[in-house]
Short mmCIF file of the C-alpha atoms (twelve columns), coordinates in Angstrom:
data_MODEL
# 
_entry.id   MODEL 
# 
loop_
_atom_site.group_PDB 
_atom_site.id 
_atom_site.type_symbol 
_atom_site.label_atom_id 
_atom_site.label_alt_id 
_atom_site.label_comp_id 
_atom_site.label_asym_id 
_atom_site.label_seq_id 
_atom_site.Cartn_x 
_atom_site.Cartn_y 
_atom_site.Cartn_z 
_atom_site.pdbx_PDB_model_num 
ATOM 1  C CA . MET A 1  -82.803 -104.851 242.949 1 
ATOM 2  C CA . GLU A 2  -84.294 -103.092 245.966 1 
ATOM 3  C CA . GLN A 3  -83.523 -106.061 248.201 1 
ATOM 4  C CA . ALA A 4  -79.901 -106.134 247.017 1 
ATOM 5  C CA . LEU A 5  -79.553 -102.410 247.742 1 
ATOM 6  C CA . LEU A 6  -81.023 -102.804 251.217 1 
ATOM 7  C CA . GLU A 7  -78.713 -105.714 252.020 1 
ATOM 8  C CA . GLN A 8  -75.644 -103.771 250.965 1 
ATOM 9  C CA . ILE A 9  -76.666 -100.645 252.866 1 
ATOM 10 C CA . GLN A 10 -77.339 -102.651 256.024 1 
ATOM 11 C CA . ARG A 11 -73.774 -103.976 255.910 1 
ATOM 12 C CA . LEU A 12 -72.378 -100.434 256.150 1 
ATOM 13 C CA . PRO A 13 -71.660 -98.611  259.406 1 
ATOM 14 C CA . GLU A 14 -74.249 -95.977  260.322 1 
ATOM 15 C CA . SER A 15 -72.071 -93.048  259.225 1 
ATOM 16 C CA . ALA A 16 -71.661 -94.618  255.783 1 
ATOM 17 C CA . GLN A 17 -75.400 -95.320  255.646 1 
ATOM 18 C CA . GLN A 18 -76.033 -91.611  256.229 1 
ATOM 19 C CA . GLU A 19 -73.599 -90.748  253.435 1 
ATOM 20 C CA . ALA A 20 -75.322 -93.242  251.115 1 
ATOM 21 C CA . LEU A 21 -78.700 -91.701  251.964 1 
ATOM 22 C CA . GLN A 22 -77.445 -88.226  251.083 1 
ATOM 23 C CA . TYR A 23 -76.040 -89.526  247.790 1 
ATOM 24 C CA . ILE A 24 -79.332 -91.222  246.914 1 
ATOM 25 C CA . GLU A 25 -81.294 -88.079  247.781 1 
ATOM 26 C CA . GLY A 26 -79.017 -86.148  245.416 1 
ATOM 27 C CA . LEU A 27 -79.642 -88.667  242.644 1 
ATOM 28 C CA . VAL A 28 -83.395 -88.448  243.178 1 
ATOM 29 C CA . ALA A 29 -83.274 -84.659  243.043 1 
ATOM 30 C CA . LYS A 30 -81.178 -84.749  239.861 1 
ATOM 31 C CA . TYR A 31 -83.529 -87.258  238.219 1 
ATOM 32 C CA . ASN A 32 -86.654 -85.305  239.171 1 
ATOM 33 C CA . GLN A 33 -85.097 -82.113  237.843 1 
ATOM 34 C CA . SER A 34 -84.323 -83.671  234.453 1 
ATOM 35 C CA . VAL A 35 -87.739 -85.333  234.175 1 
ATOM 36 C CA . GLN A 36 -89.610 -82.130  234.931 1 
ATOM 37 C CA . ALA A 37 -87.792 -80.008  232.368 1 
ATOM 38 C CA . PRO A 38 -90.171 -77.462  230.869 1 
ATOM 39 C CA . LEU A 39 -91.623 -78.431  227.523 1 
ATOM 40 C CA . VAL A 40 -91.881 -76.020  224.630 1 
ATOM 41 C CA . ASP A 41 -95.441 -74.971  223.961 1 
ATOM 42 C CA . ARG A 42 -96.333 -76.491  220.585 1 
ATOM 43 C CA . LYS A 43 -98.085 -73.369  219.332 1 
ATOM 44 C CA . ASN A 44 -94.862 -71.406  219.910 1 
ATOM 45 C CA . ALA A 45 -92.456 -74.143  218.749 1 
ATOM 46 C CA . PHE A 46 -92.272 -73.111  215.099 1 
ATOM 47 C CA . GLY A 47 -89.188 -71.077  214.391 1 
ATOM 48 C CA . ILE A 48 -87.282 -71.877  217.594 1 
ATOM 49 C CA . TRP A 49 -84.307 -73.123  215.528 1 
ATOM 50 C CA . LYS A 50 -84.250 -70.074  213.270 1 
ATOM 51 C CA . GLY A 51 -80.651 -69.025  212.703 1 
ATOM 52 C CA . GLU A 52 -79.295 -72.201  214.349 1 
ATOM 53 C CA . VAL A 53 -79.405 -74.542  211.346 1 
ATOM 54 C CA . TRP A 54 -77.982 -73.985  207.900 1 
ATOM 55 C CA . LEU A 55 -77.600 -75.963  204.662 1 
ATOM 56 C CA . SER A 56 -74.840 -75.497  202.173 1 
ATOM 57 C CA . ASP A 57 -75.732 -74.067  198.766 1 
ATOM 58 C CA . ASP A 58 -74.838 -77.347  197.033 1 
ATOM 59 C CA . PHE A 59 -76.873 -79.536  199.397 1 
ATOM 60 C CA . ASN A 60 -78.804 -81.223  196.568 1 
ATOM 61 C CA . ALA A 61 -75.818 -81.506  194.246 1 
ATOM 62 C CA . THR A 62 -74.668 -84.960  193.203 1 
ATOM 63 C CA . LEU A 63 -71.753 -86.281  195.208 1 
ATOM 64 C CA . ASP A 64 -68.575 -86.913  193.195 1 
ATOM 65 C CA . ASP A 65 -68.126 -90.263  194.945 1 
ATOM 66 C CA . LEU A 66 -71.456 -91.498  193.536 1 
ATOM 67 C CA . GLN A 67 -71.000 -90.317  189.926 1 
ATOM 68 C CA . GLU A 68 -70.321 -93.841  188.636 1 
ATOM 69 C CA . TYR A 69 -73.639 -95.098  190.021 1 
ATOM 70 C CA . MET A 70 -75.787 -92.306  188.592 1 
# 
């Protein structure tokens, strides 16, 4: 893969090579930013979804579509 990239870049004029370099640097920065996202400390992780998730009152009720199988 690296060899194919190098061959293609070498075929470009120098101004386009500079543009490609800037694009690649942007991709590297974006990737590094997403990889180094802060992790939630496990001891403080409990309760972080409080108020964000809900279940309906009839969550455990039998589904009408499955009545014939029950």
